[in-house]
N, C-alpha and C positions, 0 to 999 in steps of 0.2 A: 424386579425394577428395573426401569430404564431412569440412568442418572440423566437428571436437569442440563446435563453439557450440551445432548446430544440437540437439540434443537437451534443453539450458536451455532453449534461446528457446523449444522448442516447449513443455516443462512450463511456464515462466512465461506463457504466453499461455492453456493448460488452465486455471491457476490462475485465471487473471483472469476464463475463460470462468464456468469451474462456480462457483467463488465470489464473484465480487465483478460478476458482469451486464455484463460486457462486450462481449456478443453484443444486447444490448439497449437501446436510448436510451431514456433517461430523457426527456429535455428536448429539444423542435425544434431544430435548427439547426448546420451546422458548428461554429461558434466554444463552443456549448454542448456540444455533445459531444467537443469537442476537452479542455474542462474537466470533463465525467466520466471518460477515458481517464486524465488527469494527476493526478484524483483517485485512480484504482485504482490506476496506478504508484507513488505515495507510500504509498498502504496495502501494497501489497507490498513496497517498501523498508524501511517502518518494521517491519514484522513479521520482513525477514532480518536487520537491525541489532537487535531485541530478539534472536533469536534468537542470534545473535554474542556479544552482549554475555553472555547468559545460559549461554553456553558457558565464555568467557572470564572477565567479570567479574560475577557471579551481584548483587552488590549494586547496583551501576550497574543493572543490566537493572531489578530489582525499582523501582527511581526512575524510571527509564524509561517502565515499565510504568504505574506510581499517576500519572505526568502525562499520558502520552498519554489514559490514562480519565478524567482529568479534563477534557481537554480534548472527547475525547466522549461526555460528558453533557451537557456545557455550549458547545459551539461557537463560541457570542457571547463567550467570554472571547479568541479568536484575533483577533479584529478589533476589540476593546477599543482605545480610544487612551489 
């Protein structure tokens, strides 16, 4: 009997492949590929979080979307000390 998790996982990998470039490596080296894979997973999880918040707490989802767009526009803010 096939577990019910399989279609969810297939959909997640298809999304990563079609929307986020999972099939192609941006940089050479295994550790750099691992970084790319983690970044793709982070983006997917953030999209799920925003979608969930927009259904349950729309005002919080707006704040989170604004914060994320700020970091996407200026990624150096993430690493500022």
